[in-house]
N, C-alpha and C positions, 0 to 999 in steps of 0.2 A: 757239254762240250765246252771246255774250257775258255772263256774271254782271252783274246790276247793284248787286249787294250781297255788301258783306264788311262786318264789322267790325271797328271801333276798337281801339285799343290797351289793353288789361286788362290785370289785375293777373296775376304769376307762381303757377302753383302752388304751394302750401305745400310744404315739407319742411322735415326738421327740421335742415336747414343752416342756421344762422341767418346766418354770418358769410357765405355767399355769395352774390353778385352773378350774376344771368341775365338778358343782353343780346339782344334779339331786336328785326328790324328791320323795321316794318311798310310793305312798301315806299308803300302807298298814303296812308298817313301821313303831316304832317309832320314828328313829332318822333317820338325814340326815347324810348323808356323804361328805365330802370333800375328794377327792384323788389327789393328784400330779399324772401327767404325768410319764410313762417310755418306756423305748423304749428295747425292746428285746436285740437287738445286743448289746444295754449300759450293761446290766446286762452281754450278754456271758462274754465282755468283761472285767467287773469287776470280775467276777471269773476265768478268765483264770490270770489276774495280781495276782491273791492271789493264783494260785497253783490249786485251786479244781476243781477236775476232775468230768465232767457231761455228762450225756447220751443225747444228741439231741431228744426226742421222738417224737412222732407222733404232738402231743397238747402240752404236755407239756418236761420241762427240768428235770433229775431227778439227784441228787448228796445228798450222806451224810450230813445228819443234824448236822448243827453245833451248834441246840439247846442242843440236847439230847447229845452229846457230848460223847457217849457209845463206844469206841475203839471194844467192843467184836461185835458190831452190823457193819458187814464189809459192807453189802448189802446198797445200794441206798434205803434210805427213804424218801428223802422231795422230792414232784411233786410242781413246779411252773407254774403255767397258761403262758401260749405264746401271749395269748390276751390280757391278766387284770393284770398277776404280783400276783395273789393270789396263796399261797402258802399252801398246806397241808403235816404235817410230819406222816409216815404212824404208828410211834412209841408212837411220845409223844403227836401226835393228835391236838398240834397246828397249829394255821392256821392266816394267817393276809395276811399283805402285803409286796412286796418288800425293802421299806424303814426302814422297818423295819429289815426284816431278813439281809438287805445291813449293818446293825450295827455289827454284829455279823463278821463281813468277815474285818472290818475296821483293817490298818497296825498297829493302835496304840494298844497298849496291852491294854483292860480294866480290872480293877479290878473284882472280882467275884460279888461283889456288886453291879455294874453300870450294870453288866449284867444280873444280877439277877432283877434287875428295869427295863430289858428294857424286860424281860421275861415276868414280871407281865404284860405288857402292851398289850402282842399278846391273843389270841383269848383261846380256846380251844373247840376244836369239841365236840357238845353236850355228852354225853354217855347216851345209852340206855338201859345199862343193866339192868336195875331194870323194865323197862317196858317190857322187852321178859320175865323176870323170873316173871313176874305175869302172862304174859300168857301161858306160860311151867304149871304155877301150876293150872290152870284151865281148861286144855286140855291134851290129849294125843298121845304121838307120833303112826305116823302112821306105824310103823313097830310095835304096840304091838298090835296094833289091830285084832280080826279075820278074817279068812280071808272071813268068810259071813259078819261081819258086812263092812268091804274095800269093796268087792262086791256088797254092795247096798249101801255103798258110792258110789262110782262111777257110780252107776245106777242113783242112785236120779239125782245127778248133772251133767247126759249125758255126762260126762267128755270122751275124749279118752281114749283106756285102755291100759293104762301103769299100769305097772308092782306095787307090792305094793313095790318091792325091788328099784323100779326107784325111785319112790314117798318119800321114805324115804331117799334116799341122796340128796333130798333137804332141810334132815332136817323140812320137814314139821309138824303141828302140829295139832287137830283133837278137837273142843270144841263140844261134842253131848248135850250139854244143849240149845247151838244154833245153831247147826249144821252149824259150819262157819271153815273153813279149813283157817291157818296161815302160810304163806313163811318168813322164815327172809330173810330180804335184807342183805349183804354180802359186807363189805368194805373191804378198804385195812388192812392186817393183819387177817386177818378172824372174824373183829367183825361184829355185831350183829348191825347197826343202825336204824334199823325199821323193817316195814311187811308190805306185802300185804296180805288182807283178801279177803276170795272168799266166799258168801254166796249165797244163792237159795229161800230169803225167800222177796219177792215171785216168782220171778227170779232172775238170777246169773247173781251175783254184784261185782265190784270189789271197794275195797277203800284201801289205803295207809296212813300207819303213820311214819313218819309226813306226813303234807300237804304239805310241802314242804322242799325242798334242804336235802334229804337227799345223803348218801354219797355212799349207799348199794343198790347192785343187785341179782336181782335172776339167779344165772350161772349153768347151769347145764354142768355136763362133762361125759363121757362116760369112763367107770372105765379101758377098755383099753386105753385110751387117755394117752399117758407119754406128750409127746410135740407136741399141733397140735397148729399154728400159725391164723388157721381161727374159726369165732365164727357167728353165724347167729343171728342175732339181730331182738327180737319182742318186739312187745307194750303188749300183754295181756297172764295172767296165762296158758289162752285156748292155745293159739294159739303153746305156750313153752310147753304144756305137748302133742299135736297134731306132733311136730319135734319127741316129745317122744319115743313116742309109734313107730310111725313108723322110730326109727332109722333112722332119714335123715340127721342128723350131729352130729359131736361129743363133739361141745360146742352149748351150744345153751343159750343165756342171754335174758330176760326181763326188761324192763324199768320201773322204778319204778312208773313213773307217763303217763303210755302209749305214746301215742303224742300231750300229752298237754304243755310240756313243757321239754328240756333237762338239767338238775341241771349241772354246771362244777364240781362238787363236783365228779359226778364219773367221770369224764375223766381219773384219774390214775390209776382208776381199771380196764380199756380198754389199757392201754398204749403196753400190752406186747404181741398185736395181730396185724399184719401187714397185714391182710386182714379182713373187716366186712363186711355183706350182709344183707342189711337192708329189712327187709320184711313184710311189712306193709298192709295195701286192697287195694282193686284194686279201689281205686277211685284219683280224684284230690287232694283233702283235705292232703291225706297220701303221693301222691307225692310229694308235695310241702313240706310236715313235713318230708318226706327221703331227700330232696334237704339240708334244713334248717341245721337237724340234723348233714348232712355229713360236713357241714362247719366246726362246732365244733368239729367233729371226723376227719378232715383233709381228703379232698375228694381224696386225692391218694391214699386211702388204703379201698376207698368205694364204694361197688358194691348193686345192688338193684335189688329186683324184680320186673320187668317192672308192673303194674296195670293193666293188661286185666281179660275177665271174665276166660281165659282159666288158670290164675294165681292169682286165689282170695288169701284171706290170710288164714296161717296154717290149722287152723280148719275148714274152709269151704273146703279148698281145699283135707281134707283127707275125710269127711263125704262125698264128691264127687267121692273118689277113686283115684281121680290124685295121680300121682307118683311125690312125693315130691322131692327126691333125683333128680330126672330128672330137676325139675323148679329149683332149686338151681344151678345146672350146668348151667342152662341157663340165670344165671344173668350177669346183664352188668354193668361195670363200669360206676360212675354216673361223674368222671371227666374226659374232651377230651379238647385238644386243639382248633380243632374247629370241625364244623362238614363241610362237604363235598360234601356228597352222600346224595338220596334219602333213603337209605337203613339205615342209622342213623338214619331217622327220621320214619319210616313207622310205628313201634311202638308205639311212640311217637302218630303218629294221630290214628290208631289203638283204645288207651287206651281212649283219647279223643274223639271220637266218641261211643264207646259204654258206656261212660258216660257222655253224652252230658248234663243232667241237673246240675249236680255236677261242671264240667268245667264252667258252668257259671258264678259260685260262688255261696259268701254264702247271702240265702233270706232276705230280710228283713222282720221282721213282721209286723211292726208300717207302713210301705210305699208300701203295694200291687203295686201300679201304677209305684214304681219305679221300683220293681221285673217286670213289663211288658216291659217294655221301656229300661232300663239297662242290664237287664237277673240279675243282683247281682253284691255283691263285691268282684273284683278278687284283686289276689296278682300280686303283678310287674307292676300296673298303676298307672297313674299320673292325679291326681284330683283338679280342680280349679274349686272354688265356690265365685261368686263375686254378690253382689245388691247395694243396696243404704242405704248409712249412716242410722242406727237404724231402718232397715228393720227385721232385728232379725236371722241374717248371727250365729251369735254364737251359740244362742240357737236352731237354725235347726241342728246345727252342730254337735252340744254333743249331743242332741236327736237320729241322726243318725247314729255316733259312739258309743252309749250306746246301743241304736240294734245291732248293731254286736258284741260289746263287750256279751252281755248277751248270744251268741250265740258262745262264745267262741273264737273270735277273738281280739287277745292279740293285746292293743292299748297304743299309747304312745301320750301324750297330752303336746306341745308344743303353751300355751298361753301367749303371750308378751301384752296383751291388757286388758285383764280380769284377775283379780287372782283367783290363784287356792283354794281359800275357797270359794268365788264366783260361781266359774265354777263347784266347787262339791258336793256346796247346790242344783242349776239347775239340775246337772243330779240325784242327790238324788231324789227330788223334781218329776224329769218326770219320775222317775225309778217306785216313791212310786204311782205316781196317782194324790195327791192330798196336799191341802196346809198343809204344815210338821208346822206349826206356829200355826196349829188351832187341831194336833194330836202331841205333844210332845210327849204324853205317850207312843208314837209306833214309836219316834223315831230311840232308840239303834234296836229295831227288823228291823228295818229298814238298820240302816247301819250299822249292822253283816251284813245282805243280799250284800249290794254294796261293802262292804270290800272283797266280796269274788270275786268279778267280774277283770276279770286281765288287771286292766286301771291304767296307770302307770301315772304322772306329772311331767314336769320339771319346775325347780324352775324359770326359767326365766323371766324377766317383764323388758320392753323396751327397749332402743333398744341392742344389742347382733349381737355379730362378725359370720359370716358365719361359722369361723372355729370350734371357740367354742358349734356353735348348733350342726357342724357336727360329732365333739366331742364325745358329750353327746346324737346323736340320732344314730350313729354305736355303740358305744357300748351299750345301750337299747336293740338295737336290736340283737346283738351278745351274752348277756345274760339273755334277757328274751323274746327271738324268741317272738319280737313285729314282727304283721303281718299287722300295721293301722298306719300310724304316722301323724298327723294333727298339723299344723303350722299355727295359728292362730295373729297374721296376720300378710303377707309378708312385707307391711310398717313399723309394728312398729319394726318390726325386724333388718331392714336396719337402720332406723333413719330416719327423717324428718325436720332436721334443717334447718334452713332459709340460714345457709352459703352453702349449699349443691347447688352446679348445676343442672339443671334440667339432664343436660347428665350424670353426676356421679349418677344420682338417677336411671337412665331406665342403665344404665351399670350394677349398683350393683343388679338390679334386675332379669338383665340376668342372672348373675353367680349364683343367688339365684336359679332360676328357672334350669339352667343347673345341679346344684350340686343335687340336688332332684330329677333330671331327672334321670339323673347318678346312685344315690343311689337309686331310687326305680327298675330299672334293675338290678344290681347289687346284690341286697340282697333280690331280689322278695318280697319285700314290698309294700304296696301302700302308696303310699304319697298324703295328701289333702290338699294344701294349698288356706287359703280363703284371697283374695286380691279386695280393694278396686278398683272402677271403676273411669275411668275419671270426671270429672267434669264434666255433662250435663246440657238439658234443662230435665226438671223433665217429662214435659208431651212425652218425647221421650221415647219410650224403647231402653232397654238397649241389646247390640249385644256382640258378640266376638269379638267385635274390641272396647267394651267401655272396656274391660280389661284395667286398668292403665299399664302405660311402654310400648314397645316394641311389635311387634307380635310373640315374639320369644315364651309367655304365652300361647299363643291361638294355636302355631306349635304344641307345646312339651305335651300339654293337651291330654289324652286320651279322658278326660270326663271333659267337661265345663256345671257347674249347675249355671244358673242366677236366680235368687229371683225379680220379679216383682213386685212391690207394686203399682198398680194403685190406691191405697186408697189416694197416695197423688195427685189424679188431678181429682177424681171422686167422690161424694159423696157415690154412691155404687158399686165403684169399690174394684174389691179383690185384695187379694196378693198370686200367685203362682210362683211355682216351673218349670222354665223353663232348659228343658234337650235339650242342644243350640247343644254340641259336644255328638259322644257315639261312639268309633272308632271300638270296640268288632262288636255288631253287625248296628251300622247304625241308629238306630231306633230313631227318636228322638218326644218330645210331651211334655207335661206340666202334672203337681200335683199340685192343687189345697191344699194352705196353708189356714186352719183356727183354729186358735191360741187359745187353752183353758187358758187361764189365770192360774186357780187355777192348775192346775198342769203343768205348764208352758210348754205344749205339743203341735205340729203339727199331731199327730197319729193320720192317718185318720180312721172315725167311719165308721163300718161295715155299709152298706145299707138296709135299711128295705124292704125285697124282696116286690112288687105291691101284693093284692090280684088277679089283672088281670097278669096271667101269660104270657100272650100271648108276653107283652112287656119285653125283659130283660131291670137291670138295665144299670144304666146311665155310660158310660165309659169315665174314667176318663182321659185316653191318645186323646189328642186332634191332 
């Protein structure tokens, strides 16, 4: 399924490298951004020097907005993200980078004309008032519906039995002509910045407008609640209504894009809560999302409902008659300094056993043989792909990653050897399954579909330093919830100049391997490195020892994939992918690679079953 939500360009993750510039190209955006690095400690130091009082929050720091300069508004109005330097003012809605905001705190007095010029360079959050007014004109308030119509609505949608007053509190609207419910997304200052729609044609589906980067949330508060610092966060409207109907929590918050991504723009709206309970579905993917989202929200205040059969998502738990309050009371903290006892692990083990198929990872649709051997694509693992020069490593990896991206795996490509235009063209043709130059009339259709995929490209080409690349990778992972990083290839990344001694090159590669291995484990993100093999005799098979560099690469890798090309030594020779290491299950084997030039694809064709059913299809796992 194509993902329909992608994040806009955000600011680069701060570092101490003041002069370094990092460039990431977001394929789905029209522009590139070059953002200078900044340190949160330096920002705080500057604010103190300027005698600016600020509140050090969970994920943002807040202080009076120097842009509004309205003395009547005493509350802190501007929120600056600690990890990116992105700021937004709840009053004037200006947004931008710390570098621009800092100019309003300079010790030298600037003229009003100069300040206005600086202000004109800032962006202003999109005004969604007109769109929401259009929705209101074409719909009715839930409070205006008759009891009979409201009861029929709940019955037809099979929604939890929330009262009309409770649903009205969410400012919900109903369009009788399309049978659609609309829930406004509320941002800072009680502004409507989008909406979620719920329709039952033909099945219950949620859709969010705008499709990316809204700063709004659906927040329900019990009327009796005055000050409560605990909120329950759920991904869907159905889950929200289930908790409301059971009166299980005083504050319930529904995310705008479910588990697809967590926009940075919503973080300021969550700053006031000291405790956040994440209640997602009972599968491994939801658990991964809970851990990744908690890093943005500040792990120290995040709790989660462990994904077990006895603790499914709120809607399912309510249908089964479970006590939702008891489940919430058993929520466990996500962050801990260390795990020292089996008691800390037993619930995680139970969750894995109950969801064994999902724990194995995302399955490939184009490579069923890989599913049999590797079981799936899992977060936090480290994969190495190698093969002879010209054997099609990049082509295979582009389709390999495209398959996963089409199933919602957020992907970041770092191609240092092949330019992004060529790489994107290859992936587009692989998705279309036919030669694009012969079907130009359908180009926009294919391109529009590809643009919805969660694929991002770094604009690096040729030699790049490790620190700069890691800056970009860490930033993209934080902002865009990246689950799969591909680096093609390691030799181009570290440079191969004649002046570089062999020992230096091995040492550099070991540093790269170590950095990405640590990154994969720390961020729970899958990393795939493409590495050229050593120069060996053509007739010899490649092995794990053939990987260029020292033994560190093969030791650190969870998976090692080797393209063996027998066409170089035999007329009837074939090319196949060898799974030479598989730390997860230990299964090894091969997958035949038959290249279709028209689609640039290695997709495995479905075998036609023989008329004589006494023999099964030939196995691809040798």
